[in-house]
C-alpha positions, 0 to 999 in steps of 0.5 A: 500500500502506498504511504499516501494511501496508508496515511489517508486510511489512517485519517479516515479511521479516526473518529469524526471529531478528530477528522474535523479538527484535521480539516480545520488545521488544514484550512488554517495552514494550507487554504487561508494563507493563499488569501495573504500570499503578499505577506511573508508570514503567510508564505512561511506558514504555507511552507512549514505546513507543506514541509510538515506534511512531507515529514508526516509521510516519511514518518508514516513510511517508517512507523505506520500511522502511529502517535509518532506522527505528532513529530510532523508538526515539530516545525510549528514550534519555531513557526509559532515563535516567529508569528508571536514575535510579529504580532506587534506589527499586525493590527488585531482588527484586520482579517490578516491579524485575526487569522494569525492570532487564531492560527497561533491558538489552533496550532499551539493546541495541536502541538499540545496534543502532539507532545502527548502523542509523541510521549505516549509513543516513546513510552511504548504506545506504538500501535497503528490505528490502521 
């Protein structure tokens, strides 16, 4: 089975609320940046998301659809720091500033979930969900 299919099957096997969460992450990190491509922050978010997606495919090839996939968002740590340091330059009442602030909150929440998943993987919870 191809790695992409294995990843897709893993996502589809997740409970619906988790699938909706992943759709929200995808929309915020992959779709919305296209509306702000003139902004360096949006281009960086898009690039980091694509790099993370590639990393997740590599991790899927190496370990299957496991909790280790949380490492796919490791680049979000420097991304969030970068975005946080730029908030002072972004008005909070414009669409771009609202998106960046919402993105920081959503991605930080995802990172908290990812940290727990990776810790569980390291502690021995290595079962595949597919």
